[in-house]
C-alpha positions as CSV (number, residue, x, y, z in Angstrom):
1,X,-0.1,-0.1,-0.3
2,X,1.0,3.9,-0.6
3,X,-0.6,6.2,1.3
4,X,-0.3,10.2,1.5
5,X,-1.9,10.5,4.5
6,X,-2.1,14.6,4.4
7,X,0.0,16.4,7.0
8,X,-1.1,17.7,10.0
9,X,-2.1,21.2,10.1
10,X,-2.0,21.9,6.4
11,X,-3.8,25.1,5.6
12,X,-7.7,25.1,5.2
13,X,-7.9,21.6,6.6
14,X,-10.5,22.1,9.3
15,X,-13.8,20.6,9.7
16,X,-14.2,17.0,8.5
17,X,-10.8,17.4,6.6
18,X,-8.6,17.9,9.8
19,X,-6.3,15.1,11.0
20,X,-7.9,14.8,14.4
21,X,-11.6,14.2,12.1
22,X,-9.7,11.4,9.8
23,X,-7.3,9.7,12.0
24,X,-9.4,7.1,13.4
25,X,-10.7,6.3,9.8
26,X,-7.3,5.9,8.6
27,X,-6.6,3.1,11.5
28,X,-9.5,2.0,10.3
29,X,-8.8,1.5,6.5
30,X,-5.4,-0.1,7.4
31,X,-7.3,-2.3,9.8
32,X,-9.7,-3.3,7.0
33,X,-7.2,-3.8,4.4
34,X,-4.6,-5.5,6.2
35,X,-1.3,-4.7,3.6
36,X,1.7,-6.5,4.4
37,X,3.8,-3.5,3.7
38,X,2.8,0.3,3.7
39,X,4.6,3.4,2.4
40,X,3.5,6.9,4.2
41,X,3.8,10.0,2.8
42,X,3.7,13.2,4.2
43,X,2.8,12.2,8.2
44,X,4.5,14.7,10.6
45,X,5.9,13.8,14.3
46,X,2.2,13.6,16.0
47,X,0.9,11.6,13.3
48,X,3.7,9.1,13.3
49,X,2.9,8.6,17.1
50,X,-0.5,8.2,16.3
51,X,0.1,5.4,14.0
52,X,2.9,3.6,15.7
53,X,0.4,3.6,19.1
54,X,-2.5,2.2,17.2
55,X,-0.7,-0.2,14.8
56,X,1.4,-2.4,17.2
57,X,1.5,-5.3,14.7
58,X,3.6,-3.3,12.6
59,X,7.5,-2.5,12.3
60,X,8.4,0.8,11.0
61,X,11.2,3.0,9.7
62,X,11.0,6.6,9.2
63,X,13.2,9.8,8.2
64,X,11.9,13.1,8.1
65,X,12.9,14.9,5.1
66,X,13.9,18.1,7.2
67,X,15.7,16.0,9.8
68,X,18.5,18.0,11.2
69,X,17.2,21.2,9.7
70,X,13.7,21.5,11.7
71,X,13.2,20.1,15.4
72,X,10.3,17.9,14.2
73,X,11.9,16.9,11.0
74,X,9.0,18.2,8.9
75,X,7.2,15.8,7.0
76,X,8.5,12.2,6.9
77,X,8.6,9.1,4.8
78,X,7.5,6.1,6.9
79,X,7.8,2.4,5.8
80,X,5.6,-0.2,8.5
81,X,5.9,-3.9,7.9
82,X,3.9,-6.6,9.4
83,X,6.1,-8.0,12.3
84,X,4.7,-11.5,12.3
85,X,5.4,-12.2,8.6
86,X,8.8,-10.4,7.8
87,X,12.2,-9.8,9.4
88,X,13.9,-6.6,8.8
89,X,17.0,-7.5,7.4
90,X,18.0,-3.6,6.4
91,X,17.0,-0.1,5.9
92,X,18.2,3.2,5.0
93,X,17.4,6.6,3.3
94,X,18.9,9.5,0.9
95,X,17.7,12.6,-0.4
96,X,16.8,13.2,-3.6
97,X,19.7,15.8,-4.6
98,X,23.1,15.9,-5.4
99,X,24.2,15.4,-1.6
100,X,21.8,12.7,-0.8
101,X,23.6,11.8,2.3
102,X,22.4,14.8,4.1
103,X,18.9,16.9,4.2
104,X,19.3,19.0,1.0
105,X,17.0,20.5,-1.8
106,X,17.6,18.8,-5.4
107,X,17.7,20.6,-8.4
108,X,14.7,23.0,-8.6
109,X,12.8,21.4,-6.0
110,X,10.9,23.6,-3.8
111,X,11.3,21.2,-0.7
112,X,13.7,18.5,0.7
113,X,12.5,15.1,-0.4
114,X,14.0,11.9,1.1
115,X,13.4,8.0,0.4
116,X,13.4,5.3,2.6
117,X,13.9,1.7,1.8
118,X,13.6,-1.5,3.4
119,X,15.2,-5.0,3.3
120,X,12.5,-7.5,4.0
121,X,12.8,-11.3,4.6
122,X,9.5,-13.5,4.8
123,X,9.4,-15.7,7.7
124,X,7.9,-18.6,6.0
125,X,9.6,-18.7,2.8
126,X,12.8,-17.1,3.6
127,X,12.3,-14.8,0.1
128,X,13.9,-11.3,0.4
129,X,12.5,-8.3,-1.5
130,X,13.2,-4.5,-1.2
131,X,10.8,-1.7,-0.8
132,X,11.3,1.8,-1.6
133,X,8.9,4.8,-0.3
134,X,9.2,8.1,-2.2
135,X,7.6,11.5,-2.4
136,X,8.8,13.6,-5.5
137,X,8.6,17.5,-5.6
138,X,5.3,19.2,-6.6
139,X,6.8,22.2,-8.3
140,X,10.3,21.5,-9.6
141,X,10.2,19.8,-12.9
142,X,14.0,19.0,-13.3
143,X,13.9,17.9,-9.6
144,X,11.2,14.9,-10.6
145,X,12.9,13.8,-13.4
146,X,16.1,13.8,-11.6
147,X,14.4,12.3,-8.6
148,X,13.1,9.4,-10.3
149,X,16.3,8.6,-12.0
150,X,18.1,8.7,-8.7
151,X,15.9,6.4,-7.2
152,X,16.3,4.0,-10.0
153,X,20.3,4.4,-9.7
154,X,19.8,3.8,-5.9
155,X,17.6,0.5,-6.2
156,X,20.1,-0.7,-8.8
157,X,22.9,-0.3,-6.7
158,X,20.9,-1.4,-3.2
159,X,19.1,-4.2,-4.7
160,X,20.4,-5.2,-7.3
161,X,18.8,-6.9,-10.7
162,X,17.7,-10.1,-9.6
163,X,16.0,-9.3,-6.2
164,X,11.9,-8.6,-6.3
165,X,11.7,-5.0,-5.9
166,X,9.0,-2.1,-5.5
167,X,9.0,1.5,-5.2
168,X,5.6,3.5,-4.4
169,X,4.7,7.0,-3.6
170,X,3.2,10.4,-4.5
171,X,5.1,10.8,-7.8
172,X,3.4,14.3,-8.7
173,X,3.5,13.2,-11.9
174,X,0.9,11.6,-14.4
175,X,1.5,9.2,-17.2
176,X,0.8,10.7,-20.7
177,X,2.1,14.0,-22.3
178,X,3.3,16.2,-20.9
179,X,4.3,14.8,-18.0
180,X,5.2,11.3,-19.0
181,X,9.0,12.2,-18.9
182,X,8.9,12.7,-15.3
183,X,8.1,8.7,-15.0
184,X,10.3,7.7,-17.8
185,X,13.3,6.8,-15.6
186,X,11.2,4.0,-13.5
187,X,9.2,2.6,-16.8
188,X,12.7,2.1,-18.3
189,X,13.8,-0.2,-15.8
190,X,10.6,-1.4,-13.8
191,X,6.9,-2.3,-14.7
192,X,3.8,-0.3,-13.8
193,X,1.8,-2.2,-11.4
194,X,-2.0,-0.6,-12.4
195,X,-0.9,-1.5,-16.2
196,X,0.2,-5.1,-15.5
197,X,-2.1,-6.3,-12.9
198,X,-4.7,-8.8,-14.4
199,X,-7.4,-7.2,-11.8
200,X,-7.2,-3.2,-12.0
201,X,-8.7,0.0,-12.5
202,X,-7.6,3.7,-13.7
203,X,-9.5,5.6,-11.1
204,X,-7.4,9.0,-10.0
205,X,-5.5,8.9,-6.8
206,X,-5.7,12.6,-5.8
207,X,-8.9,13.9,-4.9
208,X,-8.1,16.9,-2.9
209,X,-10.9,16.5,-0.7
210,X,-13.5,17.1,-3.3
211,X,-12.1,20.5,-3.8
212,X,-9.6,20.3,-6.8
213,X,-9.3,18.2,-9.9
214,X,-8.8,14.6,-9.7
215,X,-5.0,13.6,-10.4
216,X,-3.3,10.2,-11.4
217,X,0.0,10.8,-9.2
218,X,0.3,8.2,-7.1
219,X,2.1,5.3,-8.5
220,X,3.5,1.4,-7.7
221,X,6.3,0.2,-9.8
222,X,7.9,-3.5,-9.4
223,X,10.6,-5.6,-10.8
224,X,10.9,-9.2,-10.6
225,X,7.1,-9.9,-9.2
226,X,3.9,-10.6,-10.6
227,X,1.2,-8.5,-10.2
228,X,-2.3,-10.0,-9.1
229,X,-4.4,-7.1,-8.3
230,X,-4.5,-3.4,-8.4
231,X,-6.7,-1.1,-6.7
232,X,-7.4,2.4,-6.0
233,X,-9.2,2.6,-2.7
234,X,-11.9,5.5,-3.3
235,X,-15.2,3.8,-2.9
236,X,-15.1,2.2,0.3
237,X,-16.7,4.4,3.7
238,X,-14.0,4.2,6.4
239,X,-16.2,6.6,8.5
240,X,-15.3,9.7,6.8
241,X,-15.9,11.1,3.4
242,X,-12.2,11.5,2.6
243,X,-9.4,9.7,4.9
244,X,-7.0,11.7,3.0
245,X,-6.7,14.3,0.1
246,X,-5.0,11.2,-1.5
247,X,-6.6,7.7,-2.0
248,X,-4.7,4.9,-0.8
249,X,-3.4,2.5,-3.8
250,X,-2.6,-1.3,-3.2
251,X,-1.3,-4.1,-5.4
252,X,-0.8,-7.8,-4.5
253,X,2.1,-9.4,-5.9
254,X,3.3,-12.9,-6.3
255,X,7.0,-13.6,-6.3
């Protein structure tokens, strides 16, 4: 699952769109869907603490994109995984910039951007795989393209060619001209879960709380696996109209 959770206290997020009104429904959604692995984008420290407290069955790793710059680390990327099913073998992070080892802006990005990754082992089968959680910049065009290219280079370096590897997140780019070039680094090395899964949909992933134009900007890419079912979770009632300004996306894989 990839889930942009919408950061706490965002401008205009009042009433039903405030985090306090949505947070219980986010937990309800995760309990109902029961994903093995989740990549979150945008949670700030109070949201991270809430998720960890209410999802004790999941282990987690996380990194703030402004770690070392802002006291709370700013918006975070967090990966959660079912502790009963998987062992965490390794994990790491890197910033999408020319200085990936430290909190930094990349190219023409408005915000610092970071990717978090894990290496997991299935306890029953001993099969290992890698999962990367990312969030590309919403303004910088060069930053989106170069950030995607850096993600691919790092996946190749960390995971290699043979292992199952997945990357998902808010890419802030849709397929089709004129933005398809931003996703080109991914599709040159990876497959698109939405397109390859036998059961799939083509529903928008960004809803803007019903106040903005729908967009197709959240994606799951993979390599060395077989997608079974892809879904945009835009129809279920988890207790509120919108659990976030993005719908979670999920894909089931065999490998």
